[in-house]
gemmi code that builds the backbone of each chain (N, CA, C; Angstrom):
import gemmi

chains = {
    "A": [
        ("MET", (74.564, 114.210, 89.801), (74.299, 113.872, 91.351), (73.349, 114.651, 91.794)),
        ("LYS", (71.975, 113.988, 91.835), (70.999, 114.770, 92.512), (71.042, 114.812, 94.077)),
        ("GLN", (70.455, 115.722, 94.558), (70.623, 116.023, 95.954), (69.595, 115.135, 96.878)),
        ("GLU", (68.553, 114.690, 96.161), (67.522, 113.860, 96.972), (67.842, 112.551, 97.357)),
        ("HIS", (68.862, 111.972, 96.415), (69.461, 110.712, 96.878), (70.684, 110.964, 97.770)),
        ("GLY", (70.633, 110.042, 98.792), (71.536, 110.122, 99.811), (71.620, 111.461, 100.609)),
        ("MET", (72.751, 111.669, 101.248), (72.957, 112.635, 102.143), (73.533, 113.997, 101.577)),
        ("THR", (73.986, 114.920, 102.423), (74.388, 116.211, 101.850), (75.895, 116.158, 101.190)),
        ("LEU", (76.241, 117.283, 100.604), (77.524, 117.273, 99.766), (78.658, 117.049, 100.705)),
        ("ILE", (78.540, 117.599, 102.074), (79.653, 117.580, 102.974), (79.919, 115.898, 103.136)),
        ("VAL", (78.868, 115.221, 103.448), (79.037, 113.745, 103.958), (79.471, 113.137, 102.645)),
        ("LYS", (79.032, 113.408, 101.448), (79.420, 112.730, 100.261), (80.995, 112.983, 99.912)),
        ("THR", (81.371, 114.158, 100.198), (82.687, 114.397, 99.863), (83.710, 113.755, 100.836)),
        ("VAL", (83.447, 113.693, 102.195), (84.152, 113.093, 103.213), (84.173, 111.533, 102.839)),
        ("THR", (83.049, 111.091, 102.485), (83.023, 109.605, 102.116), (83.908, 109.194, 101.032)),
        ("ARG", (83.823, 110.312, 100.052), (84.560, 109.713, 98.903), (86.034, 109.743, 99.227)),
        ("ILE", (86.595, 110.481, 100.164), (87.973, 110.491, 100.375), (88.175, 109.350, 101.437)),
        ("SER", (87.363, 109.217, 102.380), (87.742, 108.264, 103.550), (87.508, 106.709, 103.150)),
        ("VAL", (86.704, 106.432, 102.126), (86.261, 105.098, 101.949), (87.476, 104.187, 101.454)),
        ("TRP", (88.347, 104.819, 100.600), (89.585, 104.223, 100.149), (90.516, 103.784, 101.271)),
        ("LEU", (90.599, 104.785, 102.186), (91.533, 104.798, 103.363), (90.783, 103.460, 104.227)),
        ("ILE", (89.525, 103.411, 104.428), (88.990, 102.641, 105.348), (89.055, 101.014, 104.685)),
        ("LEU", (89.059, 101.098, 103.461), (89.250, 99.686, 102.699), (90.583, 99.217, 102.837)),
        ("LEU", (91.570, 100.170, 102.756), (92.990, 99.782, 102.775), (93.233, 99.451, 104.270)),
        ("TYR", (92.705, 99.893, 105.254), (92.857, 99.560, 106.583), (92.209, 98.203, 106.775)),
        ("GLY", (91.057, 97.841, 106.100), (90.572, 96.352, 106.328), (91.556, 95.475, 105.585)),
        ("CYS", (92.179, 95.767, 104.502), (92.990, 94.912, 103.786), (94.290, 94.700, 104.630)),
        ("TYR", (94.625, 95.764, 105.236), (95.929, 95.601, 106.123), (95.498, 94.664, 107.311)),
        ("ILE", (94.303, 94.847, 107.976), (94.138, 93.966, 109.071), (93.998, 92.472, 108.641)),
        ("ILE", (93.409, 92.206, 107.517), (93.274, 90.811, 106.937), (94.669, 90.274, 106.641)),
        ("PHE", (95.665, 91.099, 106.021), (96.828, 90.555, 105.781), (97.840, 90.305, 106.903)),
        ("HIS", (97.396, 91.024, 108.049), (98.375, 90.852, 109.149), (97.658, 89.996, 110.199)),
        ("GLY", (96.597, 89.135, 109.865), (96.005, 88.572, 110.900), (96.719, 87.514, 111.584)),
        ("HIS", (97.710, 86.877, 111.082), (98.568, 85.952, 111.724), (99.735, 86.583, 112.564)),
        ("LEU", (99.821, 87.915, 112.473), (100.829, 88.665, 113.203), (100.242, 89.476, 114.345)),
        ("THR", (99.239, 90.188, 114.048), (98.745, 91.070, 115.090), (97.185, 90.813, 115.239)),
        ("PRO", (96.610, 91.367, 116.393), (95.239, 91.131, 116.537), (94.467, 91.455, 115.394)),
        ("GLY", (93.306, 90.734, 115.131), (92.461, 90.952, 113.879), (92.386, 89.692, 113.096)),
        ("GLY", (92.232, 89.946, 111.805), (92.306, 88.681, 111.166), (91.109, 88.704, 109.926)),
        ("GLY", (90.635, 87.510, 109.491), (89.595, 87.845, 108.537), (88.424, 88.344, 108.841)),
        ("PHE", (87.975, 87.967, 109.993), (86.565, 88.404, 110.340), (86.641, 89.966, 110.504)),
        ("GLY", (87.633, 90.478, 111.425), (87.629, 91.946, 111.888), (87.898, 92.716, 110.553)),
        ("GLY", (88.824, 92.257, 109.667), (89.128, 92.940, 108.420), (87.937, 93.140, 107.569)),
        ("GLY", (87.385, 91.876, 107.537), (86.059, 91.762, 106.520), (85.057, 92.800, 106.837)),
        ("VAL", (84.833, 92.810, 108.255), (83.728, 93.652, 108.745), (84.196, 95.161, 108.398)),
        ("ILE", (85.464, 95.545, 108.471), (85.930, 96.941, 108.296), (85.620, 97.163, 106.673)),
        ("ILE", (86.069, 96.218, 105.819), (85.701, 96.387, 104.455), (84.143, 96.568, 104.216)),
        ("ALA", (83.425, 95.643, 104.760), (82.060, 95.663, 104.634), (81.307, 97.160, 105.177)),
        ("LEU", (81.923, 97.708, 106.132), (81.627, 98.849, 106.752), (81.846, 100.008, 105.708)),
        ("ALA", (82.949, 99.976, 105.210), (83.417, 100.993, 104.039), (82.397, 101.094, 102.994)),
        ("LEU", (81.923, 99.818, 102.525), (80.964, 99.805, 101.439), (79.623, 100.317, 101.946)),
        ("LEU", (79.295, 99.946, 103.165), (77.968, 100.512, 103.716), (78.137, 102.049, 103.893)),
        ("ASN", (79.231, 102.400, 104.227), (79.262, 103.927, 104.301), (78.940, 104.645, 102.919)),
        ("VAL", (79.444, 104.045, 101.938), (79.039, 104.623, 100.504), (77.558, 104.492, 100.382)),
        ("MET", (77.043, 103.253, 100.730), (75.570, 103.221, 100.585), (74.812, 104.140, 101.324)),
        ("LEU", (75.218, 104.473, 102.564), (74.487, 105.542, 103.466), (74.538, 106.848, 102.838)),
        ("ALA", (75.833, 107.056, 102.574), (76.083, 108.565, 101.942), (75.561, 108.750, 100.562)),
        ("TYR", (75.640, 107.971, 99.615), (75.189, 108.095, 98.163), (73.777, 107.536, 97.997)),
        ("GLY", (73.216, 106.545, 98.706), (72.057, 106.055, 98.388), (72.280, 104.700, 97.884)),
        ("ARG", (71.013, 103.827, 97.909), (71.141, 102.496, 97.406), (71.304, 102.472, 95.964)),
        ("GLU", (70.770, 103.287, 95.084), (70.739, 103.242, 93.668), (72.234, 103.476, 93.232)),
        ("PHE", (72.761, 104.335, 93.752), (74.212, 104.774, 93.167), (75.123, 103.510, 93.606)),
        ("THR", (74.867, 102.957, 94.739), (75.733, 101.938, 95.086), (75.633, 100.676, 94.306)),
        ("SER", (74.362, 100.310, 93.826), (73.946, 99.258, 93.040), (74.590, 99.489, 91.631)),
        ("ASN", (74.645, 100.570, 91.090), (75.344, 100.802, 89.857), (76.912, 100.868, 90.014)),
        ("TRP", (77.402, 101.356, 91.101), (78.923, 101.440, 91.367), (79.356, 99.856, 91.350)),
        ("LEU", (78.859, 99.239, 92.210), (79.318, 97.851, 92.336), (78.399, 96.783, 91.673)),
        ("ASN", (79.089, 95.773, 91.072), (78.453, 94.673, 90.639), (77.994, 93.743, 91.639)),
        ("ILE", (76.606, 93.979, 92.027), (76.139, 93.028, 92.870), (76.205, 91.593, 92.745)),
        ("LYS", (75.769, 91.239, 91.481), (75.886, 89.877, 91.197), (77.299, 89.274, 91.192)),
        ("LEU", (78.361, 90.129, 90.787), (79.682, 89.617, 90.941), (80.026, 89.490, 92.394)),
        ("LEU", (79.610, 90.390, 93.290), (79.910, 90.307, 94.652), (79.314, 88.972, 95.300)),
        ("HIS", (78.019, 88.673, 94.793), (77.423, 87.461, 95.255), (78.200, 86.128, 94.935)),
        ("ASP", (78.604, 86.324, 93.549), (79.388, 85.072, 93.018), (80.781, 84.937, 93.918)),
        ("VAL", (81.305, 86.112, 94.208), (82.695, 85.958, 94.879), (82.437, 85.560, 96.350)),
        ("GLU", (81.303, 85.892, 96.984), (81.000, 85.564, 98.255), (80.866, 84.027, 98.276)),
        ("SER", (79.988, 83.452, 97.160), (79.867, 81.895, 97.262), (81.031, 81.332, 96.946)),
        ("SER", (81.951, 81.857, 95.930), (83.025, 81.065, 95.516), (84.176, 80.916, 96.699)),
        ("SER", (84.052, 81.929, 97.529), (85.176, 81.987, 98.510), (84.997, 80.767, 99.490)),
        ("VAL", (83.769, 80.388, 99.841), (83.661, 79.145, 100.602), (84.135, 77.987, 99.883)),
        ("ILE", (83.918, 77.840, 98.739), (84.394, 76.626, 97.900), (85.998, 76.664, 97.962)),
        ("LEU", (86.562, 77.829, 97.739), (88.079, 77.942, 97.874), (88.699, 77.459, 99.178)),
        ("PHE", (87.817, 77.793, 100.132), (88.397, 77.470, 101.634), (88.252, 75.924, 101.707)),
        ("LEU", (87.235, 75.334, 101.188), (87.182, 73.903, 101.307), (88.095, 73.328, 100.339)),
        ("VAL", (88.491, 73.861, 99.199), (89.620, 73.302, 98.320), (90.836, 73.361, 99.010)),
        ("VAL", (91.205, 74.518, 99.821), (92.344, 74.642, 100.450), (92.553, 73.447, 101.706)),
        ("GLY", (91.305, 73.191, 102.268), (91.254, 72.254, 103.381), (91.413, 70.828, 102.874)),
        ("ILE", (90.913, 70.585, 101.683), (91.008, 69.310, 101.089), (92.390, 68.950, 100.441)),
        ("PHE", (93.076, 70.105, 99.863), (94.320, 69.920, 99.678), (95.283, 69.452, 100.703)),
        ("GLY", (95.030, 70.243, 101.854), (95.663, 69.771, 103.237), (95.451, 68.258, 103.534)),
        ("MET", (94.111, 67.807, 103.151), (93.943, 66.444, 103.323), (94.686, 65.455, 102.470)),
        ("ALA", (94.864, 65.913, 101.118), (95.635, 65.086, 100.212), (97.029, 65.257, 100.413)),
        ("LEU", (97.634, 66.273, 100.871), (99.158, 66.336, 101.232), (99.534, 66.153, 102.581)),
        ("GLY", (98.853, 66.284, 103.413), (99.254, 65.965, 104.754), (98.406, 65.146, 105.523)),
        ("GLY", (97.315, 64.643, 105.278), (96.531, 63.688, 105.912), (95.444, 64.165, 106.878)),
        ("ALA", (95.473, 65.457, 106.888), (94.289, 65.950, 107.672), (93.636, 67.269, 107.108)),
        ("PHE", (92.324, 67.426, 107.440), (91.637, 68.608, 106.929), (92.313, 69.756, 107.389)),
        ("LEU", (92.588, 70.891, 106.480), (93.285, 72.036, 106.794), (94.598, 71.881, 107.274)),
        ("TYR", (95.261, 70.732, 106.664), (96.843, 70.537, 107.176), (97.538, 71.773, 106.525)),
        ("ASN", (98.699, 72.275, 107.358), (99.405, 73.339, 106.723), (100.394, 73.015, 105.857)),
        ("PHE", (100.191, 72.826, 104.622), (101.071, 72.202, 103.668), (102.053, 73.192, 103.042)),
        ("LEU", (101.930, 74.445, 103.172), (102.854, 75.507, 102.631), (104.131, 75.698, 103.522)),
        ("ASP", (104.989, 76.283, 102.859), (106.081, 76.618, 103.565), (105.840, 77.479, 104.830)),
        ("HIS", (106.626, 77.433, 105.867), (106.265, 78.194, 107.177), (107.020, 79.526, 107.100)),
        ("GLY", (108.053, 79.531, 106.321), (108.765, 80.788, 106.412), (109.426, 81.152, 107.678)),
        ("THR", (109.860, 82.404, 107.776), (110.531, 82.699, 108.833), (109.550, 83.607, 110.036)),
        ("LEU", (109.757, 83.542, 111.152), (108.892, 84.030, 112.311), (108.710, 85.439, 112.202)),
        ("PHE", (107.645, 85.987, 112.355), (107.199, 87.407, 112.313), (107.262, 88.104, 110.906)),
        ("HIS", (107.553, 87.420, 109.901), (107.500, 87.992, 108.545), (105.938, 87.772, 108.121)),
        ("LEU", (105.671, 88.626, 106.955), (104.392, 88.524, 106.395), (104.081, 87.080, 105.687)),
        ("ILE", (104.967, 86.530, 105.050), (104.751, 85.116, 104.756), (105.354, 84.283, 105.595)),
        ("SER", (104.702, 83.842, 106.804), (105.404, 83.126, 107.824), (104.283, 82.158, 108.355)),
        ("SER", (103.244, 81.833, 107.734), (102.238, 80.888, 108.348), (101.627, 79.972, 107.560)),
        ("GLY", (102.176, 79.793, 106.291), (101.667, 78.643, 105.587), (100.155, 78.917, 104.975)),
        ("THR", (99.250, 78.208, 105.201), (98.006, 78.401, 104.703), (96.986, 79.302, 105.455)),
        ("ILE", (97.573, 79.872, 106.670), (96.771, 80.780, 107.435), (96.531, 81.980, 106.702)),
        ("LEU", (97.342, 82.534, 106.006), (97.326, 83.825, 105.211), (95.956, 83.592, 104.101)),
        ("PRO", (96.177, 82.666, 103.328), (95.163, 82.658, 102.283), (93.803, 82.358, 102.768)),
        ("LEU", (93.715, 81.633, 103.918), (92.437, 81.191, 104.490), (91.969, 82.567, 105.126)),
        ("ASN", (92.805, 83.276, 105.630), (92.380, 84.523, 106.428), (91.759, 85.531, 105.195)),
        ("ILE", (92.380, 85.475, 104.017), (92.031, 86.326, 102.987), (90.535, 85.796, 102.534)),
        ("LEU", (90.410, 84.498, 102.465), (89.173, 84.028, 102.023), (87.962, 84.374, 102.958)),
        ("ILE", (88.411, 84.365, 104.329), (87.416, 84.566, 105.260), (86.963, 86.098, 105.170)),
        ("GLY", (87.972, 86.816, 104.917), (87.712, 88.156, 104.892), (86.952, 88.563, 103.761)),
        ("ILE", (87.143, 88.020, 102.660), (86.214, 88.105, 101.433), (84.768, 87.723, 101.668)),
        ("LYS", (84.627, 86.662, 102.406), (83.314, 85.987, 102.598), (82.524, 87.033, 103.716)),
        ("VAL", (83.310, 87.336, 104.659), (82.587, 88.162, 105.802), (82.257, 89.537, 105.198)),
        ("ALA", (83.186, 90.101, 104.475), (82.871, 91.473, 103.876), (81.667, 91.394, 102.825)),
        ("MET", (81.698, 90.502, 101.868), (80.719, 90.505, 100.942), (79.286, 89.976, 101.699)),
        ("SER", (79.208, 89.170, 102.601), (77.889, 88.774, 103.055), (77.509, 89.786, 103.982)),
        ("LEU", (78.237, 90.348, 104.779), (77.772, 91.495, 105.650), (77.200, 92.730, 104.833)),
        ("PHE", (77.886, 92.912, 103.823), (77.400, 93.957, 102.767), (76.132, 93.713, 102.136)),
        ("LEU", (76.086, 92.440, 101.810), (74.795, 91.924, 100.963), (73.675, 91.863, 101.904)),
        ("VAL", (73.725, 91.505, 103.120), (72.714, 91.342, 104.042), (72.007, 92.611, 104.285)),
        ("VAL", (72.821, 93.700, 104.472), (72.314, 95.125, 104.525), (71.616, 95.515, 103.445)),
        ("TRP", (72.424, 95.103, 102.183), (71.736, 95.637, 100.928), (70.373, 94.938, 100.622)),
        ("VAL", (70.318, 93.709, 100.968), (68.984, 92.863, 100.726), (67.967, 93.688, 101.778)),
        ("LEU", (68.354, 93.959, 103.013), (67.391, 94.409, 104.084), (66.886, 95.726, 103.439)),
        ("SER", (67.800, 96.514, 102.766), (67.284, 97.946, 102.387), (66.344, 97.700, 101.002)),
        ("ALA", (66.424, 96.504, 100.411), (65.776, 96.333, 99.136), (64.162, 96.084, 99.462)),
        ("VAL", (64.133, 95.549, 100.628), (62.660, 95.064, 100.970), (61.641, 96.146, 100.944)),
        ("LYS", (61.992, 97.599, 101.364), (61.286, 98.603, 101.388), (60.890, 99.085, 100.147)),
        ("GLU", (61.800, 99.048, 99.235), (61.385, 99.482, 97.747), (60.615, 98.629, 97.179)),
        ("GLU", (60.598, 97.291, 97.310), (59.820, 96.427, 96.532), (58.355, 96.224, 97.249)),
        ("LYS", (58.140, 97.094, 98.064), (56.729, 97.023, 98.738), (55.686, 97.203, 97.799)),
        ("GLY", (55.994, 98.282, 96.969), (55.005, 98.853, 96.091), (54.439, 97.804, 95.064)),
        ("ASP", (55.466, 97.100, 94.553), (55.259, 96.181, 93.653), (54.289, 94.898, 94.206)),
        ("ALA", (54.780, 94.412, 95.507), (54.389, 93.209, 96.026), (52.983, 93.338, 96.323)),
        ("GLU", (52.456, 94.608, 96.743), (50.978, 94.681, 97.277), (50.220, 95.319, 96.120)),
    ],
    "B": [
        ("MET", (85.906, 91.869, 141.569), (84.585, 91.435, 141.902), (83.603, 92.476, 141.442)),
        ("ILE", (83.888, 93.905, 141.475), (82.970, 94.908, 141.177), (82.575, 94.895, 139.647)),
        ("VAL", (83.646, 94.417, 138.815), (83.303, 94.391, 137.382), (82.311, 93.320, 137.176)),
        ("TYR", (82.292, 92.039, 137.696), (81.470, 91.167, 137.513), (79.870, 91.513, 137.939)),
        ("ILE", (79.941, 92.336, 138.960), (78.627, 92.899, 139.289), (78.015, 93.786, 138.180)),
        ("LEU", (78.862, 94.581, 137.865), (78.361, 95.696, 136.912), (78.176, 95.020, 135.479)),
        ("CYS", (78.827, 93.809, 135.304), (78.537, 93.173, 134.021), (77.123, 92.350, 134.134)),
        ("PHE", (76.753, 91.910, 135.302), (75.564, 91.375, 135.661), (74.455, 92.230, 135.509)),
        ("ALA", (74.726, 93.492, 136.040), (73.745, 94.487, 135.902), (73.392, 94.864, 134.509)),
        ("LEU", (74.367, 94.895, 133.555), (74.287, 95.063, 132.205), (73.314, 94.086, 131.630)),
        ("ILE", (73.632, 92.850, 132.085), (72.708, 91.662, 131.572), (71.209, 91.712, 131.935)),
        ("LEU", (71.098, 92.415, 133.234), (69.695, 92.585, 133.781), (69.175, 93.792, 132.875)),
        ("ILE", (69.889, 94.626, 132.472), (69.391, 95.805, 131.735), (68.860, 95.338, 130.529)),
        ("GLY", (69.583, 94.434, 129.790), (69.196, 93.857, 128.552), (67.884, 93.097, 128.713)),
        ("LEU", (67.847, 92.224, 129.715), (66.734, 91.385, 130.042), (65.512, 92.187, 130.194)),
        ("TYR", (65.681, 93.319, 130.990), (64.499, 94.348, 131.304), (64.093, 94.920, 129.944)),
        ("GLY", (64.918, 95.277, 129.132), (64.618, 95.806, 127.945), (63.671, 94.973, 126.987)),
        ("VAL", (64.252, 93.494, 126.896), (63.569, 92.526, 126.160), (62.122, 92.395, 126.673)),
        ("LEU", (61.922, 92.334, 128.158), (60.647, 91.804, 128.662), (59.752, 93.062, 128.768)),
        ("THR", (60.228, 94.450, 128.814), (59.142, 95.386, 129.046), (58.914, 96.322, 127.976)),
        ("LYS", (59.829, 96.486, 126.901), (59.791, 97.369, 125.928), (58.684, 96.826, 124.910)),
        ("ARG", (57.931, 97.865, 124.258), (56.841, 97.395, 123.265), (57.433, 97.557, 121.735)),
        ("ASP", (58.430, 98.349, 121.655), (58.874, 98.844, 120.342), (59.781, 97.619, 119.744)),
        ("LEU", (59.503, 97.155, 118.521), (60.377, 95.982, 118.072), (62.034, 96.243, 117.981)),
        ("ILE", (62.070, 97.676, 117.669), (63.490, 97.886, 117.298), (64.253, 97.967, 118.644)),
        ("LYS", (63.555, 98.567, 119.702), (64.000, 98.649, 120.978), (64.314, 97.006, 121.655)),
        ("ILE", (63.426, 96.228, 121.400), (63.671, 94.821, 121.782), (65.008, 94.283, 121.200)),
        ("ILE", (64.961, 94.565, 119.797), (66.296, 93.915, 119.075), (67.574, 94.589, 119.791)),
        ("LEU", (67.435, 95.833, 120.085), (68.730, 96.575, 120.655), (68.921, 96.057, 122.049)),
        ("SER", (67.816, 95.614, 122.811), (67.961, 95.158, 124.067), (68.585, 93.676, 123.999)),
        ("LEU", (68.197, 92.905, 122.977), (68.804, 91.666, 122.741), (70.348, 91.850, 122.484)),
        ("GLY", (70.692, 92.805, 121.812), (72.043, 93.157, 121.510), (72.707, 93.388, 122.778)),
        ("ILE", (72.238, 94.193, 123.800), (73.000, 94.513, 125.012), (73.054, 93.223, 125.787)),
        ("LEU", (71.964, 92.444, 125.716), (72.101, 91.242, 126.482), (73.243, 90.213, 126.067)),
        ("GLY", (73.365, 90.057, 124.600), (74.361, 89.199, 124.145), (75.709, 89.829, 124.346)),
        ("TYR", (75.912, 91.101, 124.211), (77.222, 91.648, 124.354), (77.614, 91.609, 125.705)),
        ("SER", (76.753, 91.807, 126.828), (77.105, 91.686, 128.164), (77.589, 90.367, 128.341)),
        ("VAL", (76.836, 89.176, 128.087), (77.389, 87.971, 128.200), (78.875, 87.600, 127.531)),
        ("HIS", (78.899, 88.399, 126.480), (80.309, 88.151, 125.961), (81.457, 88.872, 126.649)),
        ("LEU", (81.079, 90.012, 127.308), (81.899, 90.746, 128.128), (82.105, 90.010, 129.437)),
        ("LEU", (81.121, 89.425, 129.950), (81.491, 88.385, 131.262), (82.325, 87.257, 130.957)),
        ("LEU", (82.113, 86.700, 129.619), (83.071, 85.608, 129.502), (84.430, 85.921, 129.422)),
        ("ILE", (84.570, 87.233, 128.608), (85.998, 87.808, 128.405), (86.566, 88.106, 129.830)),
        ("LEU", (85.867, 88.698, 130.673), (86.257, 89.113, 132.007), (86.769, 87.892, 132.721)),
        ("ILE", (85.982, 86.758, 132.786), (86.186, 85.623, 133.485), (87.752, 85.001, 132.970)),
        ("ALA", (88.020, 85.148, 131.593), (89.307, 84.792, 131.241), (90.492, 85.722, 131.586)),
        ("TYR", (89.961, 86.852, 131.884), (91.090, 87.734, 132.259), (92.206, 87.485, 133.362)),
        ("ARG", (93.448, 87.600, 133.209), (94.263, 87.529, 134.437), (94.914, 88.783, 134.507)),
        ("LYS", (95.336, 89.041, 135.945), (95.765, 90.388, 136.140), (97.221, 90.406, 135.551)),
        ("GLU", (97.560, 91.764, 135.062), (98.846, 92.078, 134.488), (99.354, 91.082, 133.496)),
        ("SER", (98.418, 90.608, 132.540), (98.794, 89.863, 131.504), (98.415, 90.399, 130.210)),
        ("LEU", (99.031, 89.833, 129.222), (98.908, 90.533, 127.796), (98.002, 89.714, 126.878)),
        ("TYR", (97.792, 90.197, 125.741), (97.022, 89.342, 124.777), (97.794, 88.210, 124.273)),
        ("PRO", (97.232, 86.937, 123.863), (97.913, 85.904, 123.724), (98.467, 85.781, 122.368)),
        ("ILE", (99.301, 86.746, 121.834), (99.814, 86.855, 120.570), (101.323, 87.149, 120.700)),
        ("LEU", (102.047, 86.273, 119.950), (103.512, 86.552, 119.995), (103.792, 87.589, 118.992)),
        ("SER", (104.728, 88.702, 119.273), (105.250, 89.493, 118.323), (106.739, 89.717, 118.651)),
        ("GLU", (107.407, 90.549, 117.748), (108.669, 90.585, 117.684), (109.261, 91.402, 118.920)),
        ("GLY", (110.267, 90.791, 119.615), (110.841, 91.619, 120.729), (109.976, 91.617, 122.023)),
        ("LYS", (108.874, 90.638, 121.939), (107.987, 90.822, 123.170), (108.384, 89.575, 124.085)),
        ("LYS", (108.616, 89.905, 125.437), (108.947, 88.808, 126.249), (107.674, 88.180, 126.642)),
        ("VAL", (107.838, 86.597, 126.687), (106.868, 85.857, 126.933), (106.461, 85.823, 128.481)),
        ("VAL", (105.555, 86.710, 128.909), (105.049, 86.710, 130.351), (103.823, 85.958, 130.362)),
        ("SER", (103.000, 86.322, 131.370), (101.770, 85.639, 131.639), (100.699, 86.189, 130.587)),
        ("MET", (99.895, 85.282, 129.955), (99.087, 85.707, 129.091), (97.521, 85.505, 129.286)),
        ("VAL", (96.556, 86.084, 128.822), (95.132, 85.810, 129.094), (94.858, 84.657, 128.402)),
        ("ASP", (93.703, 83.951, 128.886), (93.380, 82.661, 128.237), (92.778, 82.938, 126.923)),
        ("PRO", (93.366, 82.294, 125.963), (92.752, 82.589, 124.453), (91.539, 81.911, 124.165)),
        ("LEU", (91.252, 80.784, 124.766), (90.103, 79.875, 124.506), (88.621, 80.659, 124.606)),
        ("PRO", (88.359, 81.365, 125.771), (87.170, 82.071, 125.680), (86.998, 83.232, 124.592)),
        ("GLN", (88.102, 83.790, 124.345), (88.218, 84.739, 123.325), (87.824, 84.295, 121.804)),
        ("ALA", (88.408, 83.125, 121.607), (87.994, 82.410, 120.355), (86.533, 82.044, 120.466)),
        ("LEU", (85.771, 81.677, 121.570), (84.631, 81.110, 121.509), (83.805, 82.311, 121.466)),
        ("VAL", (84.111, 83.490, 122.036), (83.422, 84.832, 121.970), (83.226, 85.211, 120.526)),
        ("LEU", (84.274, 85.188, 119.770), (84.600, 85.636, 118.360), (83.454, 84.833, 117.609)),
        ("THR", (83.211, 83.605, 117.849), (82.113, 82.771, 117.206), (80.992, 83.087, 117.639)),
        ("SER", (80.812, 83.486, 118.956), (79.560, 83.933, 119.425), (78.977, 85.319, 118.786)),
        ("ILE", (80.028, 86.355, 118.519), (79.642, 87.476, 118.010), (79.193, 87.295, 116.506)),
        ("VAL", (79.681, 86.298, 115.835), (79.252, 86.015, 114.624), (77.717, 85.654, 114.510)),
        ("ILE", (77.664, 84.639, 115.542), (76.316, 84.003, 115.612), (75.179, 85.070, 115.905)),
        ("GLU", (75.703, 86.085, 116.739), (74.757, 87.128, 117.092), (74.528, 87.979, 115.986)),
        ("LEU", (75.483, 88.286, 115.270), (75.485, 89.102, 114.018), (74.226, 88.528, 113.013)),
        ("GLY", (74.194, 87.065, 112.903), (73.366, 86.560, 112.067), (71.986, 86.541, 112.765)),
        ("THR", (71.913, 86.437, 114.094), (70.577, 86.329, 114.590), (69.919, 87.868, 114.594)),
        ("THR", (70.899, 88.821, 114.674), (70.378, 90.177, 114.629), (69.774, 90.543, 113.174)),
        ("ALA", (70.437, 89.944, 112.210), (70.107, 90.120, 110.760), (68.741, 89.475, 110.644)),
        ("VAL", (68.523, 88.327, 110.963), (67.292, 87.716, 110.998), (66.012, 88.523, 111.614)),
        ("LEU", (66.446, 88.833, 112.890), (65.637, 89.687, 113.563), (65.133, 90.984, 112.964)),
        ("VAL", (66.017, 91.611, 112.276), (65.669, 92.903, 111.666), (64.931, 92.589, 110.428)),
        ("ALA", (65.217, 91.468, 109.686), (64.600, 91.162, 108.463), (62.960, 90.746, 108.951)),
        ("LEU", (62.837, 90.094, 110.131), (61.464, 89.883, 110.612), (60.672, 91.055, 110.749)),
        ("ALA", (61.513, 91.987, 111.489), (60.795, 93.295, 111.914), (60.392, 94.057, 110.615)),
        ("ILE", (61.158, 94.002, 109.695), (60.833, 94.733, 108.458), (59.440, 94.188, 107.751)),
        ("ARG", (59.600, 92.884, 107.821), (58.362, 92.001, 107.250), (57.142, 92.469, 108.051)),
        ("LEU", (57.216, 92.558, 109.404), (56.121, 92.822, 110.202), (55.681, 94.304, 110.084)),
        ("PHE", (56.659, 95.170, 109.719), (56.263, 96.708, 109.609), (55.470, 96.723, 108.248)),
        ("GLU", (55.922, 96.025, 107.111), (55.271, 95.982, 105.866), (53.821, 95.603, 106.026)),
        ("LYS", (53.510, 94.573, 106.925), (52.274, 93.993, 107.149), (51.418, 94.855, 108.008)),
        ("TYR", (51.910, 95.172, 108.996), (50.951, 96.066, 110.026), (51.093, 97.458, 110.166)),
        ("LYS", (52.303, 98.044, 109.521), (52.608, 99.362, 109.422), (52.953, 99.939, 110.755)),
        ("THR", (53.348, 99.130, 111.724), (53.723, 99.565, 113.074), (54.874, 98.639, 113.649)),
        ("TYR", (55.678, 99.142, 114.605), (56.606, 98.320, 115.242), (55.936, 97.975, 116.666)),
        ("ASP", (54.867, 98.610, 117.106), (54.432, 98.367, 118.444), (53.840, 96.917, 118.551)),
        ("ILE", (54.361, 95.991, 119.363), (54.046, 94.703, 119.532), (52.597, 94.542, 120.040)),
        ("THR", (52.080, 95.439, 120.825), (50.555, 95.226, 121.110), (49.718, 95.518, 119.970)),
        ("GLU", (50.150, 96.366, 119.089), (49.254, 96.448, 117.829), (49.370, 95.232, 116.933)),
        ("ILE", (50.458, 94.675, 116.844), (50.674, 93.580, 115.869), (50.048, 92.439, 116.484)),
        ("ARG", (49.607, 92.236, 117.874), (48.940, 91.211, 118.356), (47.579, 90.783, 117.673)),
        ("ARG", (46.930, 91.998, 117.250), (45.800, 91.892, 116.564), (45.852, 91.498, 115.195)),
        ("LEU", (45.634, 90.359, 114.714), (45.817, 89.948, 113.365), (44.831, 90.470, 112.509)),
        ("HIS", (45.254, 91.504, 111.662), (44.304, 91.916, 110.579), (44.904, 92.010, 109.303)),
        ("GLY", (44.245, 91.791, 108.185), (44.751, 91.858, 106.956), (45.381, 90.541, 106.389)),
    ],
}
model = gemmi.Model(1)
for chain_id, residues in chains.items():
    chain = gemmi.Chain(chain_id)
    for i, (resn, *xyz) in enumerate(residues, 1):
        res = gemmi.Residue()
        res.name, res.seqid = resn, gemmi.SeqId(i, " ")
        for name, pos in zip(("N", "CA", "C"), xyz):
            atom = gemmi.Atom()
            atom.name, atom.element = name, gemmi.Element(name[0])
            atom.pos, atom.b_iso = gemmi.Position(*pos), 0.0
            res.add_atom(atom)
        chain.add_residue(res)
    model.add_chain(chain)
structure = gemmi.Structure()
structure.add_model(model)
structure.setup_entities()
């Protein structure tokens, strides 16, 4: 771990501890989207910010090795397809796009809203991956400048 | 009434920044202030006195709730503003690569 990449040791240590807590909090926000304020977008933004926290603290190179960027891109693209699949399933089973075909469960429980929870998770994955990849791509432009010119 | 006036002042601050600043990053930040103040105005219009967020939860009495429609629309608007900000930042980075400056008066002279 060289010092010239990323920030100081203090920032790196704090990031190493806190990034998992931030990811966990993002997952909590996504999974409780139908019960409390929040949901797919808010939780996805929190997850993306956790990954960006690592990128700011450790530098871009470390993050590119730590995460499989191509896999993240594939996951981001496939989440939209899965959203469409859930919507078309609703069309097939209930007669309308995004029809709630799953069991509704009991009120105020975690499994209580049919297809809203899976859709929230898909939106969260999409938002997290796309927001992280946008900043990742924007930070890539500066490095490729030497090759382009 | 005073909150609407303050919100309008915030909109004017954003507009002032967009119109008068020369630095591209400051212009992007001013656009952010402008957009978020508009969001704040929409949310404030939807607010009703002594009412809660429009989400049912266990043991909560159903009293008067704020209007959820502007909140949903503002959430969409936030997402759109995120996208436009990303595009603006990408354009600013491309301009900096070409002209080596963020000053828009320097960029106006096309060279290279």
